[in-house]
C-alpha positions in Angstrom: 164.5 109.1 67.9 166.2 110.6 64.9 164.1 111.9 62.0 164.1 110.3 58.6 163.7 111.7 55.1 162.7 109.5 52.1 162.0 110.8 48.6 161.0 109.4 45.3 160.1 110.8 41.9 157.1 109.4 40.0 156.4 110.0 36.3 152.9 110.9 35.2 151.5 111.0 31.7 148.8 113.6 31.5 147.9 113.4 27.9 147.1 116.1 25.4 144.1 117.7 27.3 143.8 119.7 30.4 143.4 117.3 33.2 143.4 116.4 36.9 145.4 113.3 37.6 144.7 111.6 41.0 147.8 111.0 42.9 146.2 109.7 46.1 147.0 106.0 45.5 150.6 106.8 44.5 151.0 108.9 47.7 149.6 106.1 49.8 151.8 103.4 48.2 154.8 105.6 48.8 153.9 106.1 52.4 153.5 102.3 52.9 157.1 101.9 51.9 158.5 105.1 53.5 156.6 105.8 56.7 156.4 102.4 58.3 153.6 103.5 60.6 155.2 106.7 61.7 153.8 110.2 61.9 155.3 113.0 59.8 154.7 115.1 56.7 154.3 114.2 53.1 155.6 116.9 50.7 154.5 116.7 47.1 156.2 118.9 44.4 156.0 119.2 40.7 158.7 121.2 39.0 156.7 122.1 35.9 155.7 125.7 35.1 152.3 124.5 33.8 151.1 122.2 36.5 150.1 122.4 40.2 148.9 120.3 43.0 145.5 120.5 44.7 143.6 118.6 47.5 140.0 118.4 46.1 137.0 116.1 45.9 137.1 114.2 42.6 134.4 112.3 40.7 131.5 114.4 41.9 132.0 117.3 39.5 134.4 119.4 41.5 137.3 118.3 39.2 135.4 119.4 36.1 134.4 122.7 37.9 138.1 123.4 38.7 139.2 122.9 35.1 136.3 125.1 33.8 137.2 127.9 36.3 140.9 127.6 35.2 139.8 127.9 31.6 137.8 131.0 32.5 140.8 132.6 34.2 143.5 131.4 31.7 141.8 131.2 28.3 143.6 129.2 25.6 144.1 132.1 23.2 146.8 134.7 22.5 145.9 137.2 25.2 148.8 136.2 27.5 151.9 138.3 27.6 153.9 135.1 28.1 154.9 133.7 24.7 156.3 130.3 25.5 156.6 129.4 21.8 154.4 126.4 21.8 150.8 126.6 20.5 148.3 125.6 23.2 150.3 126.9 26.2 148.8 130.4 26.3 148.4 131.3 29.9 149.4 127.9 31.3 152.6 129.2 32.9 150.4 131.3 35.2 148.7 128.2 36.7 151.1 127.9 39.7 150.1 131.3 40.9 146.6 129.9 41.8 147.3 126.2 42.0 150.7 125.9 43.7 153.3 123.4 42.6 153.6 121.9 46.1 151.5 120.6 49.0 152.5 119.4 52.4 150.1 117.0 54.1 150.1 115.3 57.5 150.8 111.6 57.9 149.4 109.9 60.9 150.4 106.3 61.8 151.8 106.0 58.3 148.7 107.0 56.4 147.9 110.2 54.6 145.5 112.3 56.7 142.7 113.3 54.2 139.1 113.8 54.6 136.7 111.1 53.3 136.1 112.9 50.0 139.5 114.5 49.5 142.1 113.4 46.9 145.5 114.7 46.0 145.6 115.7 42.3 148.1 117.0 39.8 146.5 119.8 37.8 147.8 120.2 34.3 146.6 122.8 31.8 149.5 122.1 29.3 148.2 120.4 26.2 151.6 120.3 24.6 153.9 118.4 27.0 152.1 115.2 28.3 154.9 114.0 30.7 155.1 115.3 34.3 157.3 114.4 37.2 156.1 114.6 40.8 158.5 114.3 43.8 157.1 112.7 46.9 159.1 113.3 50.1 158.3 111.9 53.6 159.8 113.5 56.6 159.4 112.0 60.1 
């Protein structure tokens, strides 16, 4: 059986605050259309220098804990050597060093293989540019 590759870009509005945006439902919807019950891999990628992707429990405090930890590591002040020219960015371009801009996850029988409490989230610490694009790609 020949392999297939299907890809789609989705647009996400993150707003003007640091945020975790849950992508799990968007990933599942994409796989319903692309995977057709097959096994494979879902690759998720964001091409923005101030965002990353994580698999994390949401809603029980872990999401807030992650943002608090990132604020500790990357304070929103002028200590950063990177001067992107926009107020509020500060060390945001360093985020992908700790929260990568990509994730590859298993797909089994057409469904994302996540633990019961796991979610796929876009992590954005950029308070200046509220629009993000995320590419979803299924390979079988």
